[in-house]
Each structure stands twice: as structure tokens, then as C-alpha cells.
Backbone as a chain_set.jsonl record, in Angstrom:
{"seq": "MLETLLTPQTVQVRQAGHLDWKEAIKQAASPLLTTGKVEQSYVDAMINVVEKNGPFINIGPHIALAHARPENGVNEMSMALMKVDPAINLVSEDHPITLFFVLAASDNTKHLEALQELVLKLQDADSFARMEKATTVEELVNEFRGVEK", "coords": {"N": [[0.575, -8.757, -13.261], [1.088, -7.101, -11.042], [3.613, -6.054, -11.565], [3.093, -4.051, -13.363], [1.732, -2.246, -11.88], [3.058, -1.663, -9.447], [5.566, 0.231, -9.594], [8.616, 2.145, -10.267], [7.504, 4.673, -10.172], [5.366, 4.491, -8.429], [6.192, 3.442, -6.066], [7.737, 3.962, -2.932], [10.418, 4.68, -0.653], [10.946, 5.57, 2.609], [12.154, 7.434, 5.432], [10.566, 7.164, 8.498], [10.381, 9.212, 10.378], [8.593, 11.946, 11.479], [6.119, 11.003, 10.791], [2.734, 10.007, 11.259], [0.203, 7.408, 11.282], [-1.906, 8.317, 9.66], [-0.744, 10.314, 8.079], [1.12, 8.706, 6.836], [-0.494, 7.074, 5.203], [-1.495, 9.06, 3.511], [0.915, 9.922, 2.287], [1.758, 7.521, 1.092], [-0.232, 7.207, -0.808], [0.19, 9.382, -2.416], [1.539, 9.283, -5.037], [-0.503, 8.241, -6.642], [-2.49, 10.117, -6.42], [-1.238, 12.377, -7.499], [-0.971, 11.613, -10.177], [-3.565, 11.497, -10.962], [-5.01, 9.173, -10.694], [-6.462, 8.618, -8.466], [-8.738, 10.553, -6.463], [-8.579, 13.269, -4.06], [-10.627, 12.797, -2.286], [-10.697, 10.023, -2.129], [-8.352, 9.367, -0.754], [-8.935, 10.609, 1.687], [-11.157, 9.038, 2.381], [-9.963, 6.523, 2.788], [-8.572, 6.984, 5.16], [-10.672, 7.746, 6.856], [-12.1, 5.351, 7.007], [-10.426, 3.708, 8.533], [-10.38, 5.185, 10.893], [-13.022, 4.835, 11.642], [-13.417, 2.004, 11.688], [-11.223, 0.845, 12.889], [-7.934, -0.797, 12.991], [-8.186, -2.583, 10.73], [-6.998, -2.757, 8.265], [-4.515, -3.718, 8.645], [-3.035, -6.306, 7.499], [-1.255, -8.323, 7.934], [1.868, -9.221, 9.58], [3.44, -6.212, 10.011], [2.299, -5.132, 7.721], [0.142, -3.085, 5.89], [-2.852, -2.624, 4.099], [-4.204, -0.22, 2.631], [-7.353, 1.0, 1.67], [-10.473, 1.907, 0.078], [-13.919, 2.36, -0.861], [-14.658, 2.069, -4.375], [-16.289, 4.139, -5.396], [-15.588, 6.297, -3.879], [-13.727, 7.876, -5.103], [-11.997, 6.765, -7.086], [-10.319, 6.814, -10.09], [-8.913, 5.215, -11.809], [-7.912, 1.836, -11.793], [-5.398, 1.061, -9.544], [-2.25, 0.837, -7.757], [-0.09, 1.45, -4.948], [2.944, 1.679, -3.037], [4.538, 2.233, 0.015], [7.428, 1.992, 1.825], [8.454, 2.229, 5.127], [10.801, 3.261, 7.637], [11.722, 3.75, 10.904], [9.096, 1.398, 11.908], [5.666, 2.478, 11.749], [3.083, 3.079, 14.0], [-0.091, 1.756, 13.55], [-2.918, 3.085, 14.425], [-2.638, 1.932, 17.087], [0.048, 0.836, 19.292], [0.043, -1.861, 18.982], [-0.002, -2.505, 16.361], [2.37, -2.241, 14.447], [3.608, -0.889, 11.436], [5.451, -1.338, 8.462], [5.263, -1.617, 5.749], [3.272, 0.038, 3.693], [0.733, -0.492, 1.685], [-1.306, 0.732, -0.946], [-4.422, 0.305, -2.299], [-6.377, 0.936, -5.029], [-9.287, 0.299, -6.219], [-11.187, 0.142, -9.146], [-13.594, -1.019, -9.61], [-15.651, -3.775, -8.447], [-14.304, -6.102, -9.136], [-12.06, -5.957, -10.885], [-9.607, -5.577, -9.597], [-8.937, -7.958, -8.398], [-7.115, -9.871, -9.444], [-4.627, -8.592, -9.121], [-4.632, -8.362, -6.353], [-4.607, -11.055, -5.604], [-2.065, -11.816, -6.581], [-0.5, -10.174, -4.952], [-1.016, -11.199, -2.386], [0.075, -13.796, -2.648], [2.759, -13.102, -2.986], [3.331, -11.836, -0.544], [2.976, -13.946, 1.186], [5.126, -15.523, 0.673], [7.882, -16.303, 2.349], [10.615, -15.676, 1.922], [10.506, -13.637, -0.004], [9.003, -11.71, 1.384], [10.786, -11.179, 3.47], [12.861, -9.994, 2.023], [11.537, -7.679, 1.163], [11.103, -6.426, 3.621], [13.731, -5.865, 4.337], [14.564, -4.191, 2.346], [16.041, -1.224, 1.069], [15.891, 0.497, -0.966], [13.967, 1.889, -3.69], [14.255, 0.471, -6.056], [14.942, -2.139, -5.176], [12.524, -2.933, -3.984], [10.692, -2.726, -6.154], [11.758, -4.669, -7.842], [10.973, -6.983, -6.531], [8.406, -7.383, -7.38], [8.456, -7.954, -10.016], [7.775, -10.224, -12.573], [5.929, -11.771, -11.152], [3.973, -14.593, -10.61], [0.708, -15.95, -11.229]], "CA": [[-0.134, -7.496, -13.123], [1.73, -6.236, -10.047], [4.763, -5.334, -12.128], [2.614, -2.857, -14.066], [1.131, -1.351, -10.889], [4.069, -1.257, -8.471], [6.677, 0.665, -10.442], [9.377, 3.218, -9.615], [6.657, 5.863, -10.017], [4.342, 4.286, -7.4], [6.828, 2.851, -4.882], [8.581, 4.904, -2.199], [11.105, 4.256, 0.565], [11.094, 6.799, 3.403], [12.342, 7.392, 6.876], [9.274, 7.489, 9.093], [10.478, 10.539, 10.98], [7.459, 12.442, 12.25], [4.857, 10.532, 10.215], [1.809, 9.122, 11.951], [-0.413, 6.501, 10.308], [-2.717, 9.077, 8.694], [0.195, 10.941, 7.147], [1.723, 7.616, 6.061], [-1.449, 6.712, 4.145], [-1.486, 10.173, 2.545], [2.168, 9.884, 1.531], [1.761, 6.311, 0.257], [-1.176, 7.428, -1.909], [0.508, 10.599, -3.176], [1.774, 9.085, -6.481], [-1.782, 7.994, -7.322], [-3.175, 11.408, -6.425], [-0.512, 13.24, -8.436], [-1.223, 11.17, -11.555], [-4.999, 11.538, -11.235], [-5.64, 7.845, -10.616], [-7.441, 8.766, -7.389], [-9.037, 11.917, -6.016], [-8.329, 13.509, -2.639], [-11.722, 12.172, -1.538], [-10.35, 8.619, -1.896], [-7.352, 9.372, 0.316], [-9.69, 10.914, 2.906], [-12.006, 7.882, 2.688], [-9.112, 5.463, 3.358], [-8.291, 7.363, 6.546], [-11.937, 7.696, 7.594], [-12.482, 3.961, 7.225], [-9.628, 3.215, 9.658], [-10.872, 5.874, 12.089], [-14.326, 4.26, 11.989], [-13.413, 0.551, 11.88], [-10.002, 0.364, 13.525], [-6.795, -1.151, 12.14], [-8.479, -3.776, 9.928], [-6.142, -2.794, 7.073], [-3.286, -4.433, 9.036], [-3.372, -7.632, 6.974], [-0.201, -9.258, 8.31], [2.914, -8.537, 10.335], [4.071, -5.021, 9.417], [1.698, -4.866, 6.408], [-1.172, -2.447, 5.817], [-3.415, -2.494, 2.754], [-5.182, 0.862, 2.711], [-8.301, 1.01, 0.557], [-11.829, 2.374, 0.355], [-14.836, 1.973, -1.935], [-14.344, 2.716, -5.658], [-17.061, 5.369, -5.594], [-15.015, 7.374, -3.08], [-12.814, 8.714, -5.87], [-11.02, 6.044, -7.905], [-10.452, 7.073, -11.525], [-8.272, 4.119, -12.534], [-7.379, 0.796, -10.921], [-3.988, 1.35, -9.32], [-1.666, 0.482, -6.464], [1.136, 2.133, -4.56], [3.595, 1.091, -1.868], [5.551, 3.019, 0.706], [8.112, 1.31, 2.923], [8.974, 3.19, 6.096], [11.689, 2.771, 8.676], [11.175, 2.571, 11.565], [7.664, 1.146, 11.756], [4.687, 3.462, 12.223], [1.961, 2.393, 14.629], [-1.402, 1.95, 12.938], [-3.898, 3.319, 15.485], [-2.034, 1.653, 18.393], [1.358, 0.182, 19.202], [-0.167, -3.277, 18.664], [-0.025, -2.657, 14.904], [3.468, -1.53, 13.781], [3.575, -1.1, 9.983], [6.572, -0.849, 7.659], [4.862, -1.669, 4.338], [1.953, 0.627, 3.467], [0.213, -0.657, 0.331], [-2.564, 1.412, -1.25], [-5.158, -0.335, -3.388], [-7.483, 1.743, -5.551], [-10.038, -0.564, -7.132], [-12.162, 0.93, -9.908], [-14.869, -1.736, -9.521], [-15.575, -4.837, -7.445], [-13.628, -7.313, -9.608], [-10.845, -5.73, -11.684], [-8.414, -5.592, -8.75], [-8.754, -9.253, -7.745], [-5.883, -10.51, -9.911], [-3.507, -7.927, -8.447], [-4.706, -8.72, -4.94], [-4.16, -12.444, -5.508], [-0.609, -11.807, -6.747], [0.092, -9.554, -3.77], [-1.108, -12.161, -1.282], [1.082, -14.837, -2.887], [4.077, -12.514, -2.761], [3.501, -11.581, 0.883], [3.035, -15.238, 1.875], [6.444, -16.094, 0.405], [8.717, -15.804, 3.448], [11.844, -15.069, 1.397], [10.146, -12.377, -0.651], [8.62, -10.775, 2.433], [12.016, -10.779, 4.169], [13.569, -9.033, 1.16], [10.799, -6.41, 1.224], [11.362, -5.831, 4.934], [15.122, -5.398, 4.381], [14.824, -3.286, 1.222], [16.347, 0.172, 1.405], [15.735, 1.307, -2.178], [12.792, 1.657, -4.53], [14.6, -0.58, -7.017], [14.835, -3.449, -4.513], [11.103, -3.253, -3.825], [10.097, -2.931, -7.479], [12.236, -5.962, -8.344], [10.2, -8.054, -5.897], [7.112, -7.554, -8.051], [8.661, -8.303, -11.426], [7.66, -11.646, -12.867], [5.056, -12.478, -10.22], [3.056, -15.498, -11.313], [-0.579, -16.182, -10.57]], "C": [[0.553, -6.55, -12.13], [2.882, -5.435, -10.629], [4.346, -4.1, -12.912], [2.024, -1.826, -13.1], [2.156, -0.802, -9.896], [5.379, -1.013, -9.211], [7.503, 1.724, -9.703], [8.553, 4.493, -9.402], [5.649, 5.721, -8.871], [4.895, 3.69, -6.109], [7.767, 3.883, -4.262], [9.261, 4.196, -1.032], [11.393, 5.534, 1.338], [11.497, 6.487, 4.828], [11.029, 7.865, 7.492], [9.283, 8.879, 9.725], [9.278, 10.881, 11.835], [6.12, 11.881, 11.768], [4.038, 9.726, 11.214], [1.098, 8.296, 10.878], [-1.25, 7.244, 9.275], [-1.827, 9.709, 7.625], [0.867, 9.882, 6.275], [0.792, 7.18, 4.93], [-1.48, 7.803, 3.079], [-0.242, 10.128, 1.664], [2.226, 8.674, 0.602], [0.882, 6.501, -0.975], [-0.782, 8.584, -2.817], [0.837, 10.359, -4.649], [0.477, 8.868, -7.27], [-2.589, 9.283, -7.43], [-2.546, 12.334, -7.467], [-0.812, 12.895, -9.889], [-2.706, 11.113, -11.9], [-5.695, 10.19, -11.192], [-6.659, 7.785, -9.488], [-7.623, 10.25, -7.095], [-8.68, 12.046, -4.534], [-9.403, 12.852, -1.782], [-11.434, 10.705, -1.239], [-9.335, 8.502, -0.759], [-8.048, 9.628, 1.653], [-10.537, 9.724, 3.34], [-11.183, 6.743, 3.29], [-8.819, 5.742, 4.832], [-9.556, 7.258, 7.39], [-12.348, 6.275, 7.933], [-11.697, 3.363, 8.402], [-10.08, 3.89, 10.953], [-12.173, 5.25, 12.576], [-14.228, 2.793, 12.411], [-12.169, -0.002, 12.56], [-8.983, -0.123, 12.507], [-7.003, -2.41, 11.291], [-7.611, -3.864, 8.68], [-4.78, -3.419, 7.371], [-3.507, -5.906, 8.696], [-2.326, -8.698, 7.287], [0.862, -8.502, 9.068], [3.567, -7.42, 9.51], [3.477, -4.619, 8.07], [0.332, -4.207, 6.576], [-1.582, -2.362, 4.354], [-4.551, -1.478, 2.837], [-6.05, 0.858, 1.457], [-9.632, 1.577, 1.035], [-12.69, 1.927, -0.827], [-14.476, 2.718, -3.227], [-15.052, 4.061, -5.849], [-16.553, 6.548, -4.76], [-13.965, 8.189, -3.823], [-11.722, 7.985, -6.623], [-11.309, 6.328, -9.373], [-9.881, 5.941, -12.37], [-7.719, 3.119, -11.522], [-5.879, 1.003, -10.781], [-3.56, 0.88, -7.938], [-0.432, 1.338, -6.223], [1.681, 1.434, -3.322], [4.576, 2.097, -1.299], [6.113, 2.178, 1.843], [8.698, 2.379, 3.83], [9.887, 2.489, 7.093], [11.945, 3.922, 9.625], [9.672, 2.453, 11.34], [6.84, 2.299, 12.33], [3.515, 2.689, 12.808], [0.653, 2.769, 13.944], [-2.433, 1.945, 14.053], [-3.292, 3.086, 16.866], [-0.693, 0.95, 18.2], [1.253, -1.318, 18.952], [-0.072, -3.552, 17.168], [1.091, -1.843, 14.24], [3.521, -1.9, 12.298], [4.847, -0.539, 9.351], [6.221, -0.806, 6.173], [3.429, -1.17, 4.208], [1.592, 0.474, 1.992], [-1.072, 0.147, 0.212], [-3.169, 0.694, -2.446], [-6.318, 0.568, -3.769], [-8.185, 0.902, -6.61], [-11.109, 0.266, -7.824], [-13.529, 0.255, -9.98], [-14.681, -2.876, -8.522], [-14.792, -6.065, -7.89], [-12.263, -7.082, -10.253], [-9.558, -5.878, -10.865], [-8.063, -6.974, -8.198], [-7.478, -9.97, -8.176], [-4.667, -9.903, -9.208], [-3.473, -8.302, -6.97], [-4.22, -10.149, -4.717], [-2.632, -12.528, -5.628], [0.08, -11.233, -5.51], [0.087, -10.525, -2.594], [-0.058, -13.257, -1.442], [2.485, -14.319, -2.587], [4.334, -12.321, -1.268], [3.58, -12.87, 1.693], [4.377, -15.938, 1.668], [7.426, -15.489, 1.413], [9.987, -15.12, 2.95], [11.571, -13.705, 0.772], [9.794, -11.318, 0.393], [9.86, -10.278, 3.179], [12.811, -9.774, 3.338], [12.869, -7.677, 1.168], [11.088, -5.688, 2.533], [12.767, -5.227, 5.008], [15.436, -4.352, 3.315], [15.077, -1.863, 1.713], [16.208, 1.087, 0.196], [14.441, 0.948, -2.899], [13.067, 0.498, -5.477], [14.473, -1.975, -6.403], [13.376, -3.863, -4.36], [10.449, -3.557, -5.164], [10.508, -4.29, -8.039], [11.487, -7.139, -7.736], [8.905, -8.355, -6.646], [7.242, -7.825, -9.541], [8.539, -9.805, -11.585], [6.84, -12.433, -11.875], [4.098, -13.342, -11.02], [1.795, -15.681, -10.498], [-0.595, -17.553, -9.943]], "O": [[0.593, -5.34, -12.35], [3.11, -4.288, -10.246], [5.155, -3.193, -13.11], [1.839, -0.665, -13.466], [2.124, 0.378, -9.548], [6.181, -1.923, -9.421], [7.116, 2.153, -8.615], [8.883, 5.302, -8.534], [5.129, 6.726, -8.387], [4.144, 3.458, -5.161], [8.495, 4.584, -4.965], [8.732, 3.225, -0.492], [12.0, 6.467, 0.811], [11.213, 5.411, 5.354], [10.452, 8.858, 7.049], [8.311, 9.627, 9.618], [8.98, 10.185, 12.805], [5.078, 12.261, 12.302], [4.569, 8.872, 11.925], [1.365, 8.47, 9.689], [-1.296, 6.831, 8.116], [-2.12, 9.645, 6.431], [1.152, 10.134, 5.104], [1.251, 6.943, 3.812], [-1.489, 7.508, 1.884], [-0.33, 10.276, 0.445], [2.684, 8.779, -0.536], [1.21, 6.015, -2.057], [-1.368, 8.749, -3.887], [0.44, 11.183, -5.474], [0.378, 9.268, -8.431], [-3.288, 9.505, -8.418], [-3.255, 12.995, -8.225], [-0.897, 13.784, -10.737], [-3.068, 10.725, -13.01], [-6.848, 10.074, -11.609], [-7.606, 7.0, -9.54], [-6.78, 11.081, -7.433], [-8.501, 11.043, -3.843], [-9.121, 12.4, -0.672], [-11.872, 10.187, -0.211], [-9.458, 7.629, 0.1], [-7.778, 8.939, 2.637], [-10.63, 9.43, 4.531], [-11.65, 6.066, 4.206], [-8.822, 4.825, 5.652], [-9.52, 6.743, 8.508], [-12.88, 6.016, 9.012], [-12.255, 2.593, 9.183], [-10.156, 3.24, 11.995], [-12.402, 5.146, 13.781], [-14.874, 2.378, 13.373], [-12.078, -1.209, 12.784], [-9.138, 0.103, 11.307], [-6.083, -3.216, 11.151], [-7.494, -4.938, 8.09], [-3.98, -3.628, 6.459], [-4.081, -6.659, 9.483], [-2.509, -9.863, 6.933], [0.784, -7.28, 9.197], [4.16, -7.663, 8.46], [4.091, -3.839, 7.343], [-0.524, -4.704, 7.307], [-0.764, -2.068, 3.482], [-5.705, -1.832, 3.082], [-5.554, 0.73, 0.338], [-9.878, 1.707, 2.234], [-12.221, 1.19, -1.694], [-14.04, 3.868, -3.178], [-14.478, 5.001, -6.398], [-17.034, 7.67, -4.915], [-13.369, 9.098, -3.245], [-10.627, 8.521, -6.789], [-12.425, 6.105, -9.843], [-10.307, 5.728, -13.505], [-7.128, 3.508, -10.515], [-5.168, 1.109, -11.78], [-4.383, 0.57, -7.076], [0.18, 1.87, -7.149], [0.968, 0.692, -2.647], [5.341, 2.729, -2.027], [5.375, 1.711, 2.711], [9.353, 3.313, 3.368], [9.759, 1.292, 7.351], [12.356, 4.993, 9.177], [9.059, 3.288, 10.676], [7.257, 2.99, 13.26], [3.011, 1.753, 12.187], [0.336, 3.947, 13.78], [-2.777, 0.881, 14.569], [-3.413, 3.947, 17.737], [-0.348, 0.527, 17.097], [2.268, -1.979, 18.732], [-0.062, -4.711, 16.751], [0.809, -0.865, 13.547], [3.483, -3.079, 11.944], [5.268, 0.577, 9.654], [6.82, -0.039, 5.419], [2.484, -1.872, 4.569], [2.086, 1.221, 1.147], [-1.843, 0.232, 1.168], [-2.515, 0.5, -3.47], [-7.143, 0.923, -2.927], [-7.731, 0.809, -7.751], [-11.85, 1.004, -7.174], [-14.514, 0.885, -10.367], [-13.665, -2.935, -7.829], [-14.625, -6.994, -7.1], [-11.393, -7.949, -10.166], [-8.526, -6.272, -11.409], [-7.004, -7.145, -7.594], [-6.827, -10.613, -7.352], [-3.783, -10.629, -8.753], [-2.403, -8.531, -6.407], [-3.504, -10.421, -3.754], [-1.986, -13.236, -4.855], [1.113, -11.74, -5.075], [1.087, -10.65, -1.888], [0.624, -13.609, -0.479], [3.301, -15.028, -1.998], [5.427, -12.609, -0.782], [4.181, -12.892, 2.766], [4.719, -16.852, 2.418], [7.756, -14.305, 1.334], [10.393, -14.096, 3.498], [12.311, -12.746, 0.991], [10.233, -10.172, 0.297], [9.97, -9.09, 3.482], [13.367, -8.818, 3.878], [13.53, -6.638, 1.179], [11.293, -4.475, 2.545], [12.973, -4.204, 5.661], [16.475, -3.695, 3.383], [14.424, -1.373, 2.634], [16.384, 2.3, 0.305], [13.898, -0.146, -2.738], [12.208, -0.361, -5.679], [13.952, -2.889, -7.043], [13.035, -5.024, -4.585], [9.727, -4.546, -5.29], [9.691, -4.984, -8.646], [11.38, -8.191, -8.366], [8.372, -9.46, -6.552], [6.238, -7.915, -10.247], [9.129, -10.568, -10.822], [7.021, -13.644, -11.755], [3.487, -12.883, -11.986], [1.795, -15.585, -9.271], [-1.592, -17.944, -9.337]]}, "num_chains": 1, "name": "protein.A"}
């Protein structure tokens, strides 16, 4: 499932430059917004949730999984990924992030298969190391081809 969600159209590699964590979430979600898979309200909700609850989307070293409730503006189940270099601090310097994943779940269950595949991929030390070292969209997209459940 990940290979159909994380494609050259939904994966980005960027220099962090002036980006803060809010702008990073906006940029990571931009392919989903452009294609109508999510509304601006969903992007705003992802940011609001972190402002309210802290950096809970930091799900592992250098990994953020930005998400909000489906009713906040998801039109179609989708995912996106933006890799940044150097890391961007999520709320504080205790949470440096290089891999910003965006998950837009259209209901409470449809996204679970993709989430399971993502967790397996991120737990694979070799795969994670390749993602961390990736400098092109193609390298990142290739990591998600042929993922098994």
C-alpha cells in the first residue's frame, strides 16, 4: 500500500533553510493539498494539534507523523513525506526531525494497513539509515516499493 501512497508526486527532499516546524508540516502536506486529497483546514488542524498537545507526532528518532482527525478536512486517504536537511526542531531542540510524514486518514480504519507498513519500514535499521542518507526523491520512493505486511 505504501508504494501507492508515497510516490514521486507525494515525496519531497528539501534543504531546511528557514523552515520552522509549522512551515515544514505545511510544505510536507502541500502535494496532498494541491491534489485535493486534503483541505487547508486539515493542514491547520495538524499544526493546531501539535500546538495544543506538544511534539507527540515525534514517533521516533528524527521522525514526525503529522496527522489530525478525518473530519478536519480529509477527502481521500493519503500520505506524503518530506525529508529535510538539516533537521528542524519540532517545538523544541529535544525533537530534531528530518523525516516529516503526513498521514491523512479518511476514516478510523482504512489507514491502518499503510501505518503498519510504515512502522515495519521505520523499524528496519537498514531501511531507516537509507532514508536518513537519501538525497533524492527517487531514493526515498524506492524504499517504499515492495513493502510487505
